[in-house]
C-alpha positions as CSV (number, residue, x, y, z in Angstrom):
1,X,35.2,4.5,-142.4
2,X,33.5,7.5,-140.9
3,X,36.6,9.7,-140.8
4,X,37.7,8.5,-144.3
5,X,34.4,9.9,-145.6
6,X,35.0,13.1,-143.8
7,X,38.3,13.7,-145.6
8,X,37.3,12.4,-149.0
9,X,33.8,13.8,-149.4
10,X,34.7,17.5,-149.6
11,X,35.5,17.3,-153.3
12,X,31.8,16.6,-154.0
13,X,30.5,19.8,-152.6
14,X,30.7,21.7,-155.9
15,X,28.2,19.2,-157.5
16,X,25.4,20.5,-155.3
17,X,22.6,22.5,-156.9
18,X,22.4,26.3,-156.8
19,X,18.8,25.9,-155.5
20,X,20.0,24.2,-152.3
21,X,22.5,26.9,-151.7
22,X,19.9,29.6,-151.9
23,X,17.7,27.8,-149.3
24,X,20.2,28.3,-146.6
25,X,21.4,31.8,-147.4
26,X,21.1,33.1,-143.9
27,X,22.6,30.2,-142.0
28,X,25.2,31.4,-139.4
29,X,28.9,30.6,-139.7
30,X,29.4,28.2,-136.9
31,X,31.9,25.6,-135.7
32,X,30.8,22.1,-136.2
33,X,31.4,19.8,-133.3
34,X,32.0,16.1,-134.0
35,X,28.3,15.1,-133.3
36,X,27.0,17.7,-135.7
37,X,29.4,16.7,-138.4
38,X,28.2,13.1,-138.2
39,X,24.9,14.2,-139.5
40,X,26.3,15.8,-142.7
41,X,28.8,13.2,-143.9
42,X,28.1,12.5,-147.6
43,X,28.7,9.3,-149.6
44,X,30.2,9.1,-153.1
45,X,27.8,10.2,-155.9
46,X,25.3,11.8,-153.5
47,X,24.4,15.4,-152.9
48,X,25.4,16.9,-149.6
49,X,22.7,18.3,-147.3
50,X,22.2,22.0,-147.4
51,X,23.7,22.4,-143.9
52,X,27.0,20.9,-145.1
53,X,27.1,23.0,-148.2
54,X,26.7,26.2,-146.3
55,X,29.1,25.2,-143.5
56,X,31.8,24.4,-146.0
57,X,31.2,27.6,-148.0
58,X,31.8,29.5,-144.9
59,X,35.0,27.5,-144.1
60,X,33.4,26.1,-141.0
61,X,35.5,23.5,-139.2
62,X,34.8,20.5,-136.9
63,X,36.4,19.1,-133.8
64,X,37.9,15.6,-134.0
65,X,39.8,13.3,-131.7
66,X,42.3,10.5,-132.1
67,X,44.8,8.6,-129.8
68,X,48.3,9.9,-129.1
69,X,51.1,7.4,-129.1
70,X,50.4,6.6,-125.4
71,X,46.7,6.2,-126.2
72,X,45.7,9.5,-124.6
73,X,42.8,11.0,-126.6
74,X,43.9,14.3,-128.1
75,X,41.9,16.8,-130.0
76,X,42.2,19.0,-133.1
77,X,40.1,21.4,-135.2
78,X,39.9,20.2,-138.9
79,X,39.5,22.7,-141.7
80,X,39.2,20.8,-145.0
81,X,39.6,22.7,-148.2
82,X,38.8,20.1,-150.8
83,X,39.9,16.6,-151.9
84,X,43.7,16.3,-152.4
85,X,44.4,19.8,-151.1
86,X,47.8,19.9,-149.3
87,X,47.6,19.8,-145.5
88,X,49.2,22.0,-142.9
89,X,49.5,20.8,-139.3
90,X,49.5,23.7,-136.8
91,X,51.0,23.3,-133.3
92,X,50.6,25.9,-130.5
93,X,52.9,27.5,-128.0
94,X,53.2,27.1,-124.2
95,X,50.0,27.7,-122.2
96,X,47.9,27.9,-125.4
97,X,45.5,25.8,-127.3
98,X,44.5,25.2,-130.9
99,X,42.8,28.6,-130.5
100,X,46.2,30.2,-131.3
101,X,45.3,29.4,-134.9
102,X,41.6,30.4,-134.8
103,X,42.2,33.1,-137.4
104,X,45.4,31.8,-139.1
105,X,43.8,28.4,-140.0
106,X,40.9,30.0,-141.7
107,X,43.2,32.2,-143.7
108,X,45.3,29.2,-144.8
109,X,42.1,27.4,-145.7
110,X,41.1,30.2,-148.0
111,X,44.6,30.1,-149.6
112,X,43.9,26.5,-150.7
113,X,45.1,24.3,-147.9
114,X,43.4,21.8,-145.6
115,X,44.5,22.6,-142.0
116,X,44.7,20.7,-138.7
117,X,45.1,22.8,-135.6
118,X,46.2,20.6,-132.8
119,X,45.8,20.7,-129.0
120,X,49.0,19.3,-127.6
121,X,48.9,18.0,-124.0
122,X,51.2,20.8,-122.9
123,X,49.0,24.0,-123.1
124,X,46.1,25.9,-121.7
125,X,43.7,28.5,-123.2
126,X,43.8,31.2,-125.7
127,X,41.2,33.2,-127.8
128,X,38.4,31.7,-125.7
129,X,39.3,28.1,-126.6
130,X,40.4,25.6,-123.9
131,X,43.0,22.9,-124.6
132,X,41.1,19.7,-124.5
133,X,44.1,17.5,-124.8
134,X,45.7,19.2,-121.8
135,X,42.6,18.7,-119.7
136,X,42.3,15.1,-120.7
137,X,46.0,14.5,-119.7
138,X,45.4,16.1,-116.3
139,X,42.2,13.9,-115.8
140,X,44.3,10.8,-116.6
141,X,47.3,11.8,-114.4
142,X,49.6,12.0,-117.4
143,X,52.6,14.4,-117.6
144,X,52.2,17.6,-119.6
145,X,55.7,18.9,-120.1
146,X,56.9,20.3,-123.4
147,X,58.7,17.1,-124.4
148,X,55.6,15.0,-123.5
149,X,53.8,16.8,-126.3
150,X,56.2,15.4,-129.0
151,X,54.2,12.2,-129.2
152,X,51.0,14.2,-129.8
153,X,52.6,15.9,-132.8
154,X,53.8,12.5,-134.2
155,X,50.3,11.1,-133.7
156,X,48.7,14.0,-135.5
157,X,51.1,13.5,-138.4
158,X,50.1,9.9,-138.6
159,X,46.4,10.8,-138.4
160,X,46.6,13.2,-141.3
161,X,48.8,11.0,-143.5
162,X,46.5,8.0,-142.9
163,X,43.7,9.9,-144.8
164,X,45.7,12.0,-147.3
165,X,48.7,9.9,-148.2
166,X,50.4,13.2,-148.9
167,X,53.4,14.9,-147.3
168,X,52.6,17.6,-144.7
169,X,53.8,21.1,-143.8
170,X,54.4,21.1,-140.1
171,X,54.1,24.5,-138.3
172,X,55.2,25.1,-134.7
173,X,55.1,28.0,-132.3
174,X,57.6,28.6,-129.5
175,X,58.2,25.2,-127.7
176,X,56.3,23.4,-130.4
177,X,58.5,25.2,-133.0
178,X,61.4,23.3,-131.6
179,X,59.5,20.0,-131.4
180,X,58.5,20.6,-135.0
181,X,62.1,20.9,-136.0
182,X,62.8,17.5,-134.4
183,X,59.7,15.9,-135.9
184,X,60.4,17.4,-139.3
185,X,63.9,16.1,-139.4
186,X,62.9,12.5,-138.4
187,X,59.6,12.0,-140.0
188,X,59.5,11.2,-143.8
189,X,55.8,12.3,-143.9
190,X,56.8,15.9,-143.4
191,X,57.8,17.8,-146.5
192,X,58.7,21.1,-145.0
193,X,58.7,22.9,-141.6
194,X,57.7,26.5,-140.5
195,X,59.1,27.4,-137.1
196,X,57.9,30.5,-135.2
197,X,60.3,31.4,-132.4
198,X,62.1,28.1,-131.7
199,X,64.6,27.8,-128.9
200,X,66.5,25.6,-126.6
201,X,63.6,24.7,-124.4
202,X,64.6,21.2,-123.4
203,X,67.1,20.2,-120.8
204,X,68.0,16.9,-122.4
205,X,68.0,17.8,-126.1
206,X,70.1,20.3,-128.0
207,X,68.1,21.6,-130.9
208,X,71.1,23.2,-132.5
209,X,73.0,19.9,-132.6
210,X,69.9,18.0,-133.7
211,X,69.7,20.1,-136.8
212,X,73.1,19.0,-138.2
213,X,71.5,16.8,-140.8
214,X,68.2,18.6,-141.2
215,X,67.2,18.1,-144.9
216,X,63.8,19.8,-145.4
217,X,62.8,23.3,-146.6
218,X,62.6,25.5,-143.5
219,X,60.8,28.7,-142.9
220,X,61.9,30.3,-139.6
221,X,61.0,33.6,-137.9
222,X,60.7,35.3,-134.5
223,X,60.6,38.7,-132.9
224,X,63.4,41.0,-133.8
225,X,64.9,40.5,-130.3
226,X,65.0,36.7,-130.7
227,X,66.4,36.8,-134.2
228,X,70.1,36.4,-133.4
229,X,69.5,33.4,-131.2
230,X,67.3,31.8,-133.9
231,X,70.0,32.4,-136.4
232,X,72.5,30.6,-134.2
233,X,70.0,27.8,-133.6
234,X,69.8,27.0,-137.3
235,X,73.5,27.6,-138.0
236,X,74.0,23.9,-138.9
237,X,71.2,23.8,-141.4
238,X,72.3,24.0,-145.1
239,X,71.9,27.6,-146.4
240,X,69.8,26.6,-149.4
241,X,67.2,25.0,-147.1
242,X,66.5,27.8,-144.6
243,X,64.3,30.9,-145.2
244,X,64.6,33.2,-142.2
245,X,62.4,36.3,-141.9
246,X,63.6,39.0,-139.4
247,X,61.1,41.7,-138.9
248,X,62.0,45.4,-139.1
249,X,59.7,46.2,-136.3
250,X,59.7,44.7,-132.8
251,X,57.7,41.7,-134.0
252,X,56.2,38.9,-131.9
253,X,57.1,35.7,-130.2
254,X,55.5,32.6,-131.8
255,X,52.8,32.4,-134.5
256,X,50.8,35.2,-133.0
257,X,53.0,37.3,-135.3
258,X,50.4,36.4,-137.9
259,X,47.4,37.7,-136.0
260,X,45.7,40.5,-137.8
261,X,45.6,42.7,-134.7
262,X,49.4,42.6,-134.3
263,X,51.4,45.3,-135.9
264,X,53.6,44.2,-138.8
265,X,51.7,40.9,-139.4
266,X,51.5,41.7,-143.1
267,X,55.2,41.4,-143.4
268,X,55.2,38.0,-141.7
269,X,52.5,36.8,-144.0
270,X,54.3,38.1,-147.0
271,X,57.4,36.1,-146.1
272,X,55.4,33.0,-145.1
273,X,53.4,33.1,-148.3
274,X,56.5,33.3,-150.4
275,X,57.8,30.2,-148.7
276,X,54.5,28.4,-149.2
277,X,54.5,29.3,-152.9
278,X,58.0,28.0,-153.4
279,X,58.1,25.0,-151.1
280,X,54.6,23.9,-150.4
281,X,52.2,25.3,-153.0
282,X,48.5,25.0,-152.9
283,X,47.0,23.2,-155.9
284,X,44.4,25.8,-156.9
């Protein structure tokens, strides 16, 4: 019940009074942890507390947890736009955490999407954010290989769909880009996939062969050096489904190509936004 209110209550924010907004004009933009968020959940037909209003105006986010398919508790940052906004699930690259999307998630949120940035159990730290799922897996003596993270992505898909009942855009980076291709093909809850620098990262699975019957819209990109291998990887995907962006500059491996500090990010965003507009449009 608690989490259902978290997802459903955001559509009520606009009903709050201008006076309340003025009261909290100088509140800092902060991340909300799960405990803080409990104190600002709102019910139907009520006015949200000032703290909630300001946090959401600033696109603040909160940390949530849920069980993976093997019952390991995994973590994700939740950025809710508004009721019924389409949702994007973001999965990080090797050695990283949900911090890979610290900037990207907020930008997508402003574009009209609700966003879930996942900590898979195979990861580490980036942008000052530690991977809590990875630490929890280590604490419980569970394996943390790339393929072990597949169940975390599937659990996150189920977590989102349980509350939204809407198809999801799945985004992967490096090893999770390959896992996202597999999950996107097999899971009917996924409407489209965006894959940043996928590759043949798994000894027991051929991604190229697995994509023979891939039937979802696909945005795919990489660094310029990786482009020919990526083109070969998706060679069995029907041409009308795939949207490949190859940068003119050197480019970057994984979704860090979208980071504002990285040269040429504007071109990556331009191509990605075109895909979003055509295949997974925001409602506003």
